[in-house]
matplotlib code that plots the C-alpha trace (Angstrom):
import matplotlib.pyplot as plt

x = [143.3, 142.9, 142.4, 141.2, 141.3, 138.2, 138.9, 139.9, 143.4, 145.5, 145.2, 147.2, 147.1, 148.3, 148.9, 149.9, 153.1, 154.4, 157.8, 158.6, 157.8, 154.2, 154.5, 152.9, 155.3, 153.6, 156.0, 155.7, 153.0, 153.6, 152.4, 151.9, 151.1, 149.3, 148.5, 146.3, 146.6, 150.4, 152.3, 154.5, 156.2, 156.3, 157.8, 157.5, 156.4, 155.9, 152.4, 152.6, 153.4, 150.5, 148.1, 149.3, 149.1, 145.6, 144.4, 146.0, 144.6, 141.1, 140.7, 142.8, 142.4, 139.0, 140.3, 137.8, 138.4, 137.5, 138.8, 140.2, 143.3, 143.6, 145.7, 149.4, 152.0, 155.3, 158.0, 160.7, 163.8, 164.6, 161.9, 162.9, 163.2, 165.1, 161.9]
y = [73.3, 77.0, 79.6, 83.1, 86.1, 88.0, 90.8, 88.4, 90.0, 87.2, 83.6, 80.6, 77.4, 74.0, 71.3, 67.7, 66.8, 63.9, 62.7, 62.3, 58.6, 59.5, 58.5, 60.9, 62.7, 62.1, 64.3, 67.7, 70.0, 72.7, 76.1, 79.3, 82.7, 85.2, 88.8, 91.0, 88.5, 88.5, 85.4, 86.3, 83.0, 79.3, 76.7, 73.2, 72.8, 69.6, 68.3, 69.4, 73.0, 73.0, 71.8, 74.5, 77.2, 76.3, 76.2, 79.6, 81.3, 79.9, 80.1, 83.2, 85.3, 84.3, 82.9, 80.7, 77.4, 78.3, 75.3, 71.8, 71.0, 67.3, 67.2, 66.7, 69.1, 67.8, 68.0, 70.5, 70.3, 74.0, 74.8, 72.1, 73.0, 71.2, 70.2]
z = [121.4, 120.8, 123.5, 122.8, 125.1, 126.2, 123.7, 120.9, 120.4, 121.9, 120.6, 121.8, 119.8, 121.0, 118.4, 118.8, 116.9, 114.9, 113.7, 110.0, 110.2, 111.3, 115.0, 117.5, 119.9, 123.3, 125.1, 123.3, 122.1, 119.5, 120.8, 118.8, 120.2, 118.0, 118.9, 116.8, 113.9, 113.9, 115.1, 118.0, 118.9, 118.0, 120.3, 121.7, 125.3, 127.3, 128.2, 131.9, 130.9, 128.4, 131.1, 133.5, 130.9, 129.9, 133.5, 134.1, 131.0, 131.4, 135.2, 135.8, 132.8, 131.3, 128.0, 126.1, 124.3, 120.7, 118.8, 119.2, 117.1, 116.5, 113.3, 114.4, 113.0, 111.7, 114.4, 113.5, 115.6, 114.9, 117.5, 119.9, 123.6, 126.3, 128.1]

ax = plt.figure().add_subplot(projection="3d")
ax.plot(x, y, z, "-o")
ax.set_aspect("equal")
plt.show()
């Protein structure tokens, strides 16, 4: 899923992730935060945190859903969190 701010400067992307063997990771989502076309952060978050963030940004800050990402990204342990 992709969320875009009202002015279009801030974009938050959420991607499903998969392991090297092709199985989908049902626990984590890969999140990227982009400001003015420049990537600011990349990290894994859990499903619950993604749902809360989407609700907050859409309901509270007027972000719009601008795309749906369905192609899983390869899990990279370097970005792993302790979620």
